Backbone as CSV, one residue per row, in Angstrom:
resi,resn,N_x,N_y,N_z,CA_x,CA_y,CA_z,C_x,C_y,C_z
1,MET,98.832,101.099,74.612,99.576,101.841,75.389,98.214,102.937,75.531
2,SER,96.725,102.873,74.875,95.712,103.450,75.007,95.029,103.494,76.484
3,PHE,94.973,104.774,76.782,94.388,105.310,78.022,93.295,105.875,77.708
4,LYS,92.831,106.060,76.706,90.810,106.721,76.556,90.133,106.059,77.202
5,GLY,89.726,107.212,77.883,88.173,106.769,78.694,88.894,105.587,79.878
6,GLU,90.049,105.613,80.400,90.243,104.924,81.007,90.555,105.930,82.876
7,HIS,90.392,104.813,84.009,90.775,105.692,85.172,92.095,105.466,85.661
8,ILE,92.531,106.726,85.933,94.315,106.594,86.632,94.208,106.512,87.893
9,LEU,94.492,105.175,88.454,93.894,105.114,89.490,95.383,104.498,91.015
10,SER,96.019,104.275,90.195,97.418,103.538,90.763,98.373,103.201,89.850
11,VAL,99.948,103.168,90.705,101.052,103.256,89.797,101.361,102.103,89.248
12,SER,100.159,100.730,89.541,100.444,99.488,89.208,100.215,99.496,87.518
13,GLN,99.564,100.665,87.089,98.869,100.246,85.742,99.863,100.994,84.840
14,PHE,101.236,101.062,85.232,101.818,101.798,84.200,103.208,100.532,84.345
15,ASP,103.828,100.330,83.230,105.404,99.682,83.095,106.185,100.937,82.522
16,ARG,107.130,100.217,82.212,108.335,101.326,81.316,108.079,102.209,80.314
17,ASP,107.427,101.055,79.588,107.203,101.604,78.181,105.585,102.840,78.485
18,THR,104.487,102.333,79.136,103.640,103.511,78.820,104.036,104.404,80.001
19,ILE,105.101,104.520,80.807,105.872,105.163,81.414,106.234,106.565,80.346
20,GLN,107.100,105.972,79.619,107.966,106.489,78.477,107.163,107.239,77.491
21,HIS,106.028,106.620,77.256,104.623,107.305,76.526,104.192,108.574,76.815
22,VAL,104.191,108.031,78.426,103.225,109.822,79.115,104.225,110.476,79.366
23,PHE,105.274,110.779,79.301,106.480,111.279,79.351,106.827,112.031,77.956
24,GLN,106.799,111.143,76.861,106.772,112.367,75.619,105.579,112.773,75.588
25,ILE,104.438,112.872,75.708,103.378,113.505,75.481,103.556,114.851,76.921
26,ALA,104.151,114.474,77.853,104.294,115.882,78.594,105.518,116.639,77.775
27,ARG,106.560,115.770,77.519,107.198,116.832,76.862,106.303,117.576,75.542
28,ASN,106.042,117.329,74.641,105.180,117.700,74.271,104.688,119.262,74.547
29,MET,104.024,119.257,75.947,103.261,120.129,76.568,103.916,121.375,77.110
30,GLN,105.345,121.212,76.578,106.232,122.464,77.030,105.416,123.730,76.257
31,PRO,105.249,123.827,75.031,105.034,125.174,74.688,103.883,125.489,75.489
32,TYR,102.650,124.764,75.862,101.621,125.339,76.161,101.671,125.608,77.503
33,ALA,102.444,124.818,78.419,102.412,125.626,79.714,103.449,126.443,79.733
34,SER,104.587,127.045,78.706,105.486,128.176,78.627,104.492,129.052,77.694
35,ARG,103.375,128.950,77.524,102.708,129.853,76.748,103.350,130.813,75.836
36,GLN,104.082,129.971,75.388,104.364,129.922,73.769,103.634,129.933,72.914
37,LYS,102.349,128.995,72.674,101.409,128.585,72.102,100.494,128.734,72.702
38,ARG,99.038,128.476,72.410,97.611,128.016,73.061,97.028,126.877,72.229
39,THR,96.499,126.129,72.961,95.333,124.877,72.195,94.306,125.095,72.747
40,LYS,93.106,124.700,71.652,91.927,124.588,72.286,91.317,123.077,72.200
41,VAL,91.956,122.606,72.381,91.828,121.265,71.910,90.579,120.048,72.762
42,LEU,90.730,120.896,74.035,89.517,120.637,74.907,88.650,121.470,75.152
43,GLU,88.615,122.751,74.490,87.365,123.545,74.299,86.014,122.736,74.593
44,GLY,85.122,123.382,75.501,83.999,122.593,76.032,83.730,121.513,76.833
45,ALA,85.049,121.042,77.551,85.155,119.770,78.435,85.089,120.490,79.703
46,ILE,84.307,120.018,80.417,84.424,120.384,82.065,85.017,118.709,82.757
47,LEU,86.303,119.813,83.588,86.682,118.628,84.899,86.233,118.937,85.987
48,GLY,85.756,117.808,86.747,85.285,117.965,87.848,86.460,117.815,89.188
49,ASN,86.701,118.654,89.827,88.101,118.981,90.376,87.114,118.972,92.123
50,LEU,87.161,117.279,92.076,86.745,117.014,93.830,87.583,116.739,94.853
51,PHE,88.490,117.647,95.739,89.307,117.804,96.805,88.561,117.746,98.047
52,PHE,88.884,116.527,98.755,87.891,116.438,99.771,89.130,116.453,101.218
53,GLU,89.795,116.839,100.884,90.964,116.918,101.754,91.781,118.346,100.882
54,PRO,92.582,118.885,102.695,93.290,120.151,101.906,94.463,120.035,101.266
55,SER,94.531,120.900,99.647,95.310,120.829,98.670,95.679,122.408,98.320
56,THR,96.373,122.350,97.995,97.051,123.976,97.082,97.643,123.124,95.718
57,ARG,99.117,122.995,95.698,99.241,123.043,94.310,98.677,121.484,93.875
58,THR,98.395,120.666,94.161,98.031,119.316,93.492,96.628,119.656,92.642
59,ARG,95.540,120.387,93.987,94.729,120.724,93.027,94.308,121.871,91.824
60,VAL,95.461,123.113,92.365,95.161,124.040,91.341,95.974,123.624,89.993
61,SER,97.311,122.544,90.207,98.028,121.977,89.089,97.064,121.365,88.466
62,PHE,96.000,120.796,88.615,94.946,119.627,87.881,94.265,120.815,87.038
63,GLY,93.582,121.886,88.280,92.824,122.662,86.871,93.838,123.396,86.032
64,CYS,94.817,124.093,85.971,95.609,124.642,85.207,96.003,123.604,84.166
65,ALA,96.548,122.494,84.508,96.483,121.626,83.304,95.498,121.652,82.607
66,PHE,94.205,121.461,82.827,93.280,121.305,81.952,92.499,122.598,81.502
67,ASN,92.884,123.944,81.894,92.498,125.094,81.420,93.628,125.460,80.289
68,LEU,95.346,125.065,80.532,95.705,124.937,79.671,95.609,124.088,78.310
69,LEU,94.664,123.098,78.327,94.609,122.517,77.123,92.916,122.536,76.900
70,GLY,92.638,123.881,77.335,91.402,124.653,76.694,90.153,124.199,77.575
71,GLY,90.156,123.490,78.290,89.225,122.784,79.256,88.510,123.744,80.234
72,GLU,87.108,123.705,80.697,86.705,124.414,81.910,86.856,124.035,83.202
73,VAL,86.854,123.957,83.983,87.141,124.265,85.846,85.900,124.129,86.464
74,ARG,85.806,122.603,87.113,84.547,123.210,88.049,85.024,122.484,88.996
75,GLU,85.036,123.187,90.884,85.629,122.332,91.819,84.633,122.667,93.178
76,THR,84.826,121.086,93.945,85.051,121.437,94.750,85.750,121.190,96.184
77,THR,85.784,121.533,97.461,86.880,121.679,98.462,86.422,121.254,99.618
78,GLY,86.939,120.492,100.276,86.311,120.055,101.544,85.482,119.559,101.898
79,MET,85.243,118.372,102.804,84.269,117.482,103.017,82.798,118.219,103.557
80,GLU,82.803,119.186,104.041,82.058,120.101,104.593,81.039,121.026,103.803
81,SER,81.722,120.747,102.820,80.900,121.669,101.641,80.202,120.888,100.634
82,SER,80.180,119.641,101.124,79.870,118.939,99.685,78.753,117.501,100.285
83,ALA,78.078,117.135,99.612,77.320,116.103,100.048,77.453,115.250,100.973
84,LEU,78.575,114.863,101.040,79.226,113.630,101.857,79.070,114.129,103.096
85,SER,79.014,115.267,103.534,78.852,115.010,104.852,77.575,115.496,105.364
86,LYS,76.631,115.172,104.236,74.956,114.559,104.324,74.655,113.067,104.505
87,GLY,75.626,112.685,104.532,76.078,110.818,104.545,75.277,110.487,103.136
88,GLU,75.908,111.082,101.547,76.052,110.720,100.325,76.729,109.986,100.451
89,SER,76.854,108.634,99.607,77.913,107.286,99.327,78.342,108.042,98.057
90,LEU,80.029,107.825,98.093,80.484,107.999,97.134,80.248,107.339,95.827
91,PHE,79.751,106.358,95.757,78.965,105.838,94.404,77.648,106.911,93.709
92,ASP,76.934,107.286,94.591,76.199,108.216,94.310,76.565,109.548,93.906
93,THR,77.743,110.079,94.570,77.948,111.376,94.396,78.776,111.320,93.115
94,ALA,79.735,109.963,92.295,80.014,110.031,91.374,79.051,109.797,90.408
95,ARG,77.882,108.961,90.495,76.829,109.389,89.413,76.737,110.353,88.701
96,VAL,76.424,111.401,89.944,75.816,112.928,89.773,76.997,113.742,89.232
97,ILE,78.535,113.833,89.669,79.118,114.466,89.585,79.693,113.927,88.096
98,SER,80.111,112.708,87.535,80.333,112.265,86.239,79.013,112.673,85.198
99,SER,77.916,112.869,85.680,76.882,113.378,84.473,76.995,114.914,84.320
100,TYR,77.951,115.347,85.288,78.146,116.708,84.922,79.767,116.942,84.108
101,SER,80.817,116.491,83.717,82.023,116.454,83.895,82.487,115.355,82.604
102,ASP,83.742,115.716,82.197,84.385,114.833,81.318,85.311,113.965,81.693
103,VAL,85.964,114.424,82.881,87.040,113.638,83.700,86.800,114.411,84.569
104,ILE,87.105,113.643,86.117,86.978,113.992,87.285,89.046,113.865,88.102
105,ALA,88.974,114.849,88.275,90.346,114.309,89.461,89.851,114.568,91.036
106,MET,89.930,113.739,91.539,89.754,113.787,93.129,90.867,113.233,94.088
107,ARG,90.811,113.749,95.097,91.810,113.522,96.425,90.547,113.445,97.596
108,HIS,90.808,112.764,98.681,90.095,111.896,99.757,90.869,111.216,100.618
109,PRO,90.349,111.765,101.906,91.244,111.086,103.128,91.504,109.967,103.542
110,GLN,90.942,108.635,102.601,90.596,107.441,103.089,91.351,106.600,101.748
111,ALA,92.359,105.708,102.314,92.950,104.771,101.048,91.438,104.067,100.520
112,GLY,91.592,103.686,99.348,90.902,103.194,98.800,89.163,103.961,98.108
113,SER,89.344,104.965,98.289,88.206,105.740,98.231,88.112,106.258,96.971
114,VAL,89.056,106.871,96.388,88.753,107.035,95.154,88.744,105.782,93.928
115,ALA,89.341,104.598,94.117,89.107,103.510,93.312,87.044,103.282,93.660
116,GLU,87.022,103.502,94.653,85.583,103.165,95.623,84.916,104.380,94.594
117,PHE,84.731,105.416,94.516,84.184,106.640,93.472,84.373,105.953,92.249
118,ALA,84.959,105.452,91.571,85.727,105.060,90.081,84.448,104.312,89.495
119,LEU,84.086,103.386,90.881,82.952,102.114,90.318,81.641,103.033,89.543
120,GLY,81.795,104.174,90.563,80.224,104.812,90.205,80.310,105.878,89.136
121,SER,81.663,105.804,88.511,81.951,107.486,87.697,81.601,106.648,86.425
122,ARG,80.769,107.343,85.674,80.718,107.359,84.001,81.974,108.150,83.107
123,VAL,83.180,108.573,83.796,83.945,108.666,83.109,85.457,108.962,83.939
124,PRO,86.390,109.145,83.081,87.809,108.563,83.619,87.788,109.678,84.831
125,VAL,88.050,108.977,86.101,88.344,109.701,87.445,90.395,109.232,87.442
126,LEU,90.980,110.515,88.244,92.195,110.882,87.879,92.482,110.522,89.660
127,ASN,93.129,109.725,90.160,93.664,109.603,91.729,94.281,111.102,92.118
128,GLY,94.171,112.047,92.895,94.635,113.159,93.228,95.151,113.005,94.470
129,GLY,95.355,111.606,95.029,95.795,111.134,96.340,94.709,110.217,97.588
130,ASP,95.051,109.262,97.952,93.832,108.642,98.261,94.206,108.446,100.139
131,GLY,94.411,109.110,100.926,94.281,109.005,101.988,96.422,108.530,102.099
132,ALA,96.536,107.720,102.591,98.158,107.451,103.157,98.434,106.258,101.791
133,ASN,97.677,106.052,100.462,97.512,105.040,99.802,98.403,105.191,98.746
134,GLU,97.737,105.947,97.856,98.736,106.151,96.778,98.646,107.574,96.289
135,HIS,99.237,107.961,95.422,99.453,109.418,94.811,100.058,109.356,93.177
136,PRO,99.387,108.910,92.390,99.702,107.908,91.079,100.607,109.354,90.379
137,THR,100.033,110.557,90.245,100.147,111.339,89.386,101.592,112.360,89.777
138,GLN,101.511,112.232,91.468,102.916,112.947,91.944,104.074,111.694,91.613
139,ALA,103.658,110.437,91.754,104.528,109.824,91.381,105.467,110.093,90.074
140,LEU,104.404,109.843,89.393,104.582,110.339,87.685,105.552,111.615,87.651
141,LEU,104.833,112.484,88.134,105.948,114.113,87.613,106.838,113.711,88.296
142,ASP,106.982,112.729,89.944,108.442,113.002,90.410,109.394,112.183,89.424
143,LEU,108.821,111.205,89.042,110.131,110.404,87.937,110.105,111.313,87.100
144,PHE,109.511,111.752,86.272,109.697,112.701,85.357,110.855,113.294,85.717
145,THR,111.027,113.943,86.998,111.629,115.292,87.076,112.938,114.364,87.355
146,ILE,113.080,113.331,87.923,114.152,112.715,88.535,114.912,112.360,86.912
147,GLU,114.052,112.096,86.030,115.172,111.573,84.654,115.260,112.760,83.924
148,ARG,114.371,114.040,84.137,115.189,115.261,83.730,116.312,115.966,84.607
149,GLU,116.424,115.747,85.700,117.377,116.150,86.631,118.770,115.339,86.189
150,LEU,118.607,114.246,86.223,119.909,113.317,85.963,120.034,113.174,84.556
151,ALA,119.265,113.462,83.712,119.782,113.689,82.158,120.715,114.920,82.350
152,SER,120.717,115.901,82.873,120.999,117.039,82.590,122.704,116.974,83.053
153,SER,122.913,115.781,83.798,124.274,115.535,84.249,125.009,114.118,83.829
154,GLY,124.138,113.770,82.816,124.526,112.701,81.729,124.092,111.363,82.336
155,GLN,122.983,111.449,83.614,122.827,110.049,83.826,121.222,109.325,83.322
156,SER,121.566,108.327,84.096,120.127,107.891,83.901,119.486,107.310,85.136
157,ILE,118.473,106.507,85.522,117.513,106.374,86.093,117.923,104.996,86.711
158,ASP,118.491,103.904,85.822,118.970,102.976,85.890,120.358,103.326,86.930
159,GLY,120.660,101.855,88.045,121.609,102.307,88.301,122.186,103.566,89.268
160,MET,120.932,104.537,89.547,121.229,105.711,90.206,120.918,105.375,91.537
161,HIS,121.222,105.774,92.896,121.136,105.765,94.216,120.209,106.939,94.332
162,ILE,119.418,106.585,95.225,118.045,107.825,95.790,118.046,107.264,97.010
163,ALA,118.100,108.458,98.195,117.490,107.926,99.609,116.470,109.102,99.868
164,MET,115.471,108.470,100.718,114.338,109.074,100.995,113.946,108.807,102.694
165,VAL,113.664,110.434,103.142,114.210,111.048,104.241,112.407,111.226,104.792
166,GLY,112.213,111.274,105.988,111.524,111.992,107.004,110.313,110.608,106.975
167,ASP,108.709,111.086,106.636,107.943,110.343,107.276,107.294,108.665,105.859
168,LEU,108.211,107.906,105.981,108.074,107.056,104.613,106.824,106.174,105.214
169,LYS,106.461,106.081,106.796,105.599,105.003,106.776,104.015,105.810,106.110
170,PHE,103.636,106.834,106.340,102.247,107.559,105.718,102.439,108.614,104.840
171,GLY,104.042,108.497,104.240,103.991,109.673,102.709,103.571,109.021,101.340
172,ARG,102.877,109.059,100.931,102.051,108.204,99.900,102.883,108.641,98.947
173,THR,103.449,109.591,98.593,104.538,110.055,97.191,105.240,108.959,97.232
174,VAL,106.372,108.728,98.611,107.295,107.893,98.069,106.764,106.211,98.072
175,HIS,106.063,105.787,98.714,104.992,104.558,98.493,104.897,104.506,96.808
176,SER,104.399,105.472,96.021,104.006,105.018,94.947,104.903,105.709,94.169
177,LEU,106.011,106.535,94.417,107.544,106.388,93.543,108.070,105.302,93.935
178,SER,108.393,104.597,95.185,109.029,103.234,94.919,108.560,102.174,94.455
179,LYS,107.407,102.164,93.765,106.378,101.252,93.179,106.973,101.422,91.482
180,LEU,107.653,102.630,91.067,107.245,103.055,90.300,109.162,102.580,89.958
181,LEU,109.865,103.188,90.983,111.437,102.896,90.895,111.642,101.553,90.495
182,LYS,111.051,100.409,90.810,111.265,99.278,91.316,110.940,98.881,89.632
183,LEU,110.522,99.274,88.352,110.618,98.556,87.176,112.215,99.076,86.504
184,TYR,113.035,99.800,87.300,113.924,99.901,86.703,115.212,99.130,87.387
185,LYS,116.535,99.235,86.686,117.895,98.309,87.063,118.666,98.758,88.107
186,ASN,119.275,97.943,88.660,120.248,98.382,89.575,120.241,99.497,90.385
187,LEU,119.073,99.542,91.259,118.856,100.877,91.884,119.502,100.708,93.560
188,ARG,119.908,101.985,93.867,119.906,101.792,95.246,119.288,102.696,96.446
189,PHE,118.567,102.010,97.346,118.011,102.954,98.230,118.391,103.199,99.584
190,THR,118.336,104.198,99.900,118.761,104.541,101.479,117.349,104.708,101.847
191,LEU,116.738,104.489,102.716,115.390,104.499,103.662,115.457,105.381,104.699
192,ILE,115.838,106.534,105.238,115.984,107.163,106.217,115.059,107.813,106.662
193,SER,114.388,107.407,108.272,113.385,107.804,108.652,113.394,107.414,110.229
194,PRO,112.656,107.831,110.734,112.530,107.402,112.528,111.827,106.024,112.313
195,LYS,112.540,105.323,113.278,112.190,103.608,113.362,110.386,103.779,113.128
196,GLU,110.075,104.454,113.913,108.431,104.328,114.288,108.074,104.964,112.658
197,LEU,108.458,105.503,111.425,107.666,105.855,110.891,108.806,105.249,109.029
198,ALA,108.907,104.221,109.316,109.958,103.714,108.659,108.604,103.015,107.345
199,MET,109.421,102.776,106.041,108.618,102.892,105.057,108.059,100.943,105.243
200,PRO,106.991,101.026,104.963,106.237,99.824,105.052,106.590,98.483,104.298
201,ASP,106.639,97.474,105.147,107.380,96.320,104.934,107.113,95.458,103.733
202,ASP,105.874,95.628,102.997,105.487,95.041,101.803,106.240,95.727,100.464
203,ILE,106.242,97.702,100.348,107.111,98.211,99.574,108.397,97.574,99.981
204,VAL,109.313,97.724,101.024,110.747,97.313,101.263,110.768,96.000,100.710
205,SER,109.755,95.371,100.707,110.111,93.709,99.967,110.210,93.644,98.453
206,ALA,108.705,94.729,98.340,108.588,94.487,96.567,109.944,95.160,96.277
207,ILE,110.994,96.344,96.771,111.586,96.810,96.106,113.057,95.806,95.861
208,GLU,113.467,95.069,97.390,113.935,94.001,97.391,113.755,92.938,96.084
209,ASN,112.783,92.366,96.205,112.368,91.091,95.117,112.589,91.826,93.867
210,ALA,112.722,92.817,93.523,112.487,93.647,91.872,114.525,93.532,91.442
211,GLY,115.211,93.100,92.704,116.688,93.229,92.314,117.247,94.721,92.964
212,HIS,117.178,95.331,93.725,117.300,96.754,94.131,117.956,96.429,95.509
213,GLN,118.943,96.950,95.905,119.652,96.941,97.191,119.142,97.973,97.830
214,VAL,118.905,98.002,99.596,118.043,98.749,100.096,118.759,98.768,101.223
215,ASN,118.908,99.916,102.121,119.813,100.436,103.138,118.601,101.041,104.023
216,VAL,118.080,100.571,105.498,117.273,101.427,106.183,117.696,101.588,107.493
217,THR,117.529,102.734,107.637,118.443,103.566,108.626,117.514,104.752,109.381
218,ASP,118.317,104.970,110.751,117.344,106.288,111.345,118.366,106.964,111.416
219,VAL,119.423,107.435,110.904,120.512,108.509,110.867,121.029,108.794,109.803
220,LEU,120.341,110.335,109.655,120.688,110.857,108.255,122.031,111.323,107.959
221,GLU,123.124,111.202,108.963,124.522,111.817,108.671,124.722,111.003,108.010
222,GLY,126.018,110.742,107.104,126.502,109.413,106.430,126.165,108.658,105.315
223,ASN,124.239,109.280,105.243,123.441,108.267,104.480,123.192,109.269,103.291
224,LEU,123.549,110.605,102.887,122.827,111.342,101.951,123.627,111.567,100.834
225,ASN,124.775,110.883,100.543,125.348,110.742,99.600,125.031,109.774,98.114
226,ALA,123.797,110.588,97.694,123.010,110.146,96.672,122.664,110.895,95.580
227,ASP,122.475,110.098,94.601,121.626,110.831,93.418,121.098,112.038,93.542
228,ILE,119.874,111.503,94.140,118.817,112.223,94.489,118.503,112.230,96.013
229,VAL,118.191,113.298,96.921,117.437,112.708,98.308,116.609,113.714,97.917
230,TYR,115.258,112.814,98.350,113.951,112.733,98.174,113.553,113.208,99.996
231,GLN,113.092,114.534,100.231,112.777,114.696,101.613,111.024,115.036,101.129
232,THR,110.574,114.004,102.866,108.971,114.672,102.833,108.798,115.325,104.122
233,ARG,107.647,115.874,104.240,107.334,116.473,105.695,106.614,115.008,106.768
234,ILE,106.718,115.219,108.245,105.631,114.470,108.556,104.243,114.993,108.619
235,GLN,103.652,113.897,108.197,102.672,113.932,107.279,101.388,114.091,108.795
236,GLU,101.201,114.771,109.545,100.621,115.210,110.614,99.039,114.601,110.283
237,GLU,98.279,114.860,109.302,97.113,114.454,109.679,96.898,112.992,109.143
238,ARG,97.733,112.724,109.326,97.852,111.153,109.609,98.043,110.705,110.895
239,PHE,98.008,111.442,111.699,98.641,110.812,113.442,97.362,110.971,113.854
240,PRO,96.891,110.105,114.821,95.990,110.543,115.889,96.197,111.875,116.917
241,SER,97.011,112.378,117.155,96.977,114.369,117.557,98.434,114.444,116.870
242,LYS,98.131,116.313,117.172,99.222,116.848,116.602,100.485,116.890,117.650
243,THR,100.167,116.147,118.806,101.115,116.052,119.739,101.992,114.746,119.635
244,GLU,101.193,113.836,118.783,102.189,112.939,118.187,103.222,112.971,117.217
245,ALA,102.561,113.651,116.241,103.057,113.855,115.237,104.455,115.157,115.775
246,ASN,104.458,115.890,116.856,105.318,116.626,116.992,106.596,116.074,117.544
247,LEU,106.318,114.619,117.875,107.608,113.681,118.653,108.617,113.380,116.879
248,TYR,107.947,113.744,116.195,109.430,113.408,115.156,109.327,114.769,114.232
249,ARG,109.054,115.826,114.213,109.026,117.143,113.426,110.212,117.738,113.856
250,GLY,111.195,117.584,112.462,112.202,118.735,113.014,113.606,117.792,113.274
251,LYS,113.267,116.284,112.873,114.194,115.439,113.457,115.214,115.443,111.890
252,PHE,114.866,115.407,110.748,115.679,115.212,109.871,115.562,116.495,108.513
253,ARG,116.646,116.999,109.387,116.360,118.626,108.798,117.654,118.760,107.829
254,LEU,117.746,119.500,106.228,118.610,119.250,105.443,118.648,120.795,105.399
255,ASN,119.861,121.354,105.709,120.418,122.468,104.826,121.934,123.062,104.343
256,GLN,121.909,123.966,104.083,123.245,123.893,103.298,124.563,123.071,104.093
257,GLU,124.850,123.774,104.953,125.815,122.932,105.841,125.861,121.776,105.900
258,ILE,124.935,120.967,105.831,124.474,119.089,106.415,124.904,118.648,104.412
259,TYR,123.942,119.815,103.290,124.106,119.184,102.521,125.763,119.414,101.708
260,THR,126.729,120.347,101.775,127.838,120.036,101.966,128.772,119.113,102.097
261,ARG,128.477,119.127,103.487,129.257,117.934,104.407,129.014,116.743,103.571
262,TYR,127.634,116.295,103.617,127.657,114.767,103.103,126.921,114.676,102.068
263,CYS,126.362,115.206,101.290,125.723,115.266,99.847,126.958,115.201,98.317
264,LYS,126.684,114.736,97.552,127.501,114.838,96.569,127.270,116.220,96.026
265,SER,128.582,116.995,95.325,128.225,118.171,94.595,127.007,118.327,93.827
266,ASN,126.449,117.618,93.204,125.230,117.513,92.405,123.854,116.696,92.696
267,THR,124.200,116.302,93.927,123.100,115.799,94.681,121.781,116.446,93.987
268,VAL,120.698,115.900,93.724,119.657,116.645,93.294,118.542,116.662,94.820
269,ILE,117.766,117.815,94.793,117.070,118.028,96.201,115.678,117.936,95.448
270,MET,114.595,116.596,95.905,113.234,116.668,95.882,112.490,116.924,96.727
271,HIS,111.252,117.406,97.024,110.711,117.361,97.830,109.086,117.345,97.034
272,PRO,107.920,116.602,97.833,106.421,116.700,96.945,105.729,118.083,97.324
273,LEU,106.509,118.652,98.416,105.857,120.193,98.882,104.412,119.995,99.176
274,PRO,103.855,120.324,100.089,104.209,122.077,100.747,105.470,121.105,101.951
275,ARG,106.319,122.175,101.801,107.910,121.557,102.943,107.205,122.476,104.286
276,ASP,107.694,121.850,105.291,106.857,122.439,106.376,108.006,123.615,106.733
277,SER,107.929,124.686,106.802,108.919,125.764,107.043,108.878,126.351,108.733
278,ARG,107.853,126.087,108.894,107.680,126.143,110.582,109.133,125.730,111.060
279,ILE,109.493,126.715,112.002,110.958,126.774,112.436,111.390,125.318,113.429
280,GLU,110.025,124.579,114.088,110.435,123.022,114.527,110.618,122.363,113.883
281,ALA,110.339,122.696,112.309,110.144,121.167,111.407,111.320,121.544,110.703
282,ASN,111.138,122.566,109.527,111.911,123.384,108.696,113.071,122.253,108.447
283,GLU,112.210,121.278,107.454,112.818,119.989,107.176,113.481,120.390,106.245
284,LEU,113.337,120.794,104.932,114.486,122.047,103.973,114.643,123.135,104.225
285,ASP,116.292,123.652,104.797,116.106,125.410,105.272,115.819,125.839,103.812
286,ASN,115.904,127.372,104.449,115.704,128.329,103.420,117.036,128.501,102.741
287,ASP,117.922,128.267,103.413,119.127,128.826,102.841,119.538,127.485,101.669
288,LEU,118.859,126.699,101.391,119.015,126.108,100.161,117.948,126.355,98.891
289,ASN,117.737,127.263,99.050,116.809,128.302,98.300,117.543,128.323,96.865
290,LEU,118.844,128.649,96.864,120.001,129.141,95.729,120.594,128.167,95.152
291,ASN,120.586,127.321,95.688,121.011,126.006,95.441,120.529,125.518,94.219
292,PRO,121.654,125.434,93.184,120.951,125.047,91.832,120.082,123.924,91.505
293,ASN,120.681,122.860,93.056,120.333,121.377,93.000,118.922,121.305,93.531
294,LEU,118.453,122.475,93.842,117.150,122.364,94.647,115.909,122.044,93.638
295,ALA,115.508,120.995,93.472,114.787,120.837,92.327,113.124,120.906,92.583
296,ILE,112.772,121.505,93.925,111.418,121.138,94.082,110.396,121.997,93.221
297,PHE,111.010,123.276,92.685,110.159,124.000,91.659,110.082,123.550,90.627
298,ARG,111.021,123.325,89.917,111.307,122.290,88.827,110.229,121.015,88.812
299,GLN,110.441,120.372,89.771,109.408,119.849,90.162,107.648,120.050,90.514
300,ALA,107.567,121.035,90.940,105.887,121.291,90.750,105.855,122.134,89.061
301,ASP,106.687,122.359,88.896,106.137,122.608,86.966,106.497,121.120,86.699
302,ASN,107.093,120.512,86.309,106.779,119.443,85.566,104.924,118.832,86.327
303,GLY,104.247,118.940,87.017,103.403,118.576,87.267,102.616,118.754,86.553
304,ILE,102.695,120.512,85.897,101.664,121.015,85.047,101.688,119.745,83.875
305,LEU,103.187,119.538,83.119,102.724,118.808,81.867,102.703,117.337,82.480
306,VAL,102.761,116.790,82.895,102.464,115.607,83.654,100.821,115.109,83.458
307,ARG,100.295,116.201,84.296,99.009,116.408,84.576,98.241,116.740,82.922
308,MET,98.614,117.384,82.172,98.552,117.882,80.830,98.130,116.533,80.096
309,ALA,99.507,115.642,80.438,99.577,114.306,79.419,98.332,113.515,79.687
310,LEU,98.104,113.108,81.107,97.437,112.679,81.334,95.888,112.918,81.119
311,PHE,95.606,113.881,81.463,94.381,114.494,80.537,93.879,114.214,79.046
312,ALA,95.104,114.703,78.158,95.307,114.071,76.806,94.740,113.051,76.453
313,LEU,95.724,111.619,77.187,95.665,110.597,77.230,94.097,110.068,77.140
314,THR,93.814,110.391,78.634,92.520,109.515,78.885,91.177,110.509,78.448
315,LEU,91.453,111.164,77.550,90.128,112.111,76.754,90.539,111.683,75.209
316,GLY,91.739,111.099,74.767,91.632,110.436,73.565,92.225,111.651,72.531
317,VAL,92.832,112.682,73.102,93.546,113.680,72.030,94.835,114.004,71.794
318,GLU,95.259,113.096,72.673,97.283,113.580,72.780,97.417,113.189,70.983
319,GLY,96.818,113.101,70.091,97.439,113.122,68.604,97.007,114.464,67.834
320,ILE,96.070,114.743,68.441,95.751,116.131,67.217,95.778,117.571,68.275
321,ILE,96.010,117.373,69.461,96.718,118.977,69.942,97.171,120.159,69.681
322,THR,97.885,119.640,68.652,98.722,120.592,67.272,97.545,121.234,66.340
323,ASN,96.370,120.714,66.086,95.214,120.993,65.398,94.702,122.330,65.770
324,TYR,94.628,122.338,67.184,93.779,123.197,67.522,94.474,124.165,68.442
325,GLU,95.896,124.313,67.699,96.348,125.466,68.102,96.257,127.256,67.998
326,CYS,96.430,128.175,68.481,96.355,129.512,68.490,97.501,129.926,69.211
327,ALA,97.442,131.559,68.674,98.831,132.249,69.431,98.249,132.556,70.899
328,VAL,99.259,133.138,71.389,99.129,133.407,72.653,99.431,135.072,72.632
329,PRO,98.121,135.908,72.629,97.918,137.368,72.291,98.450,138.552,73.827
330,TRP,98.774,137.833,75.096,99.030,138.976,75.947,100.802,138.632,76.148
331,TYR,100.941,138.971,76.917,102.417,138.874,77.458,102.967,137.938,78.529
332,SER,103.768,137.503,78.526,103.803,136.650,79.842,105.153,136.065,80.617
333,ASN,105.755,136.428,81.217,107.397,136.478,81.334,107.730,134.962,81.610
334,LYS,106.561,133.697,81.145,106.960,132.361,80.692,107.467,132.430,79.309
335,HIS,107.413,133.621,78.522,107.630,133.303,77.072,109.222,132.714,77.194
336,SER,109.859,133.551,77.949,111.393,133.862,78.239,111.640,132.668,78.727
337,GLY,110.906,131.693,79.442,111.478,130.346,79.289,111.822,130.398,80.998
């Protein structure tokens, strides 16, 4: 189960035992994420945070997770501000940046690009999303959230029913999450999307071959009676034009009225964020903000815990974090939970 010195590039690297190992380390990170304590276990270590595609939550989450372990962060954002815009190869970039860093988190718009970068890196690389391909750390935090949310009502992931809604063709988060979920038992998947944006056939086949039930539909109403509803936005950046993306925007909107009518009273609502709140899209209505089953912000909080765990594991410090604890001298609202 050791990830020391290893890249985190794909969810295919994980089985149920390693997932639970990561989750246990993530739970151990709660006192630091909530500012009850500090740890300086990574003092002097440097994260190279390379985001060549727009990101807010993932980029900042990686940086905060590393800071909370005592490390420092150096960032590059946008292709145009990097040497890649001058024709430098991913291999050359990796060889140079890895000499400045102890670990690298990277996002890039092309599928397979992070794995290509990792071939040239001298330090562990964590995939922060590579095109429409994978987003393994998001999938892990999503799964961690699902486990926590279901446990609060006495349920487990085995036997659950999940409805995935929206752009399932280009949504890398649902691709990676589906690959992790197929490791569990007796799941029901309801895949709701426009026919043109359906889940790729290879992922559907993998789910079915693992023994799970799959219902593919382009109808929202009547198909939300699930334990988890996982909504995704239209991935505008993957379309040839904004005009084409607009054809699908706002087709599967979830609001409190629809939730009350079609969901169970304890159906958990998830979304990888950002949710598109523009009036023509509004995939998760603001009238859901006070719904206690809206887990999207707890989901984002969990990203810090999971990414802290992955940094600790790849740098081999997961067993000595408490040795470097110290007090928190400032006041934070997080202290009260």
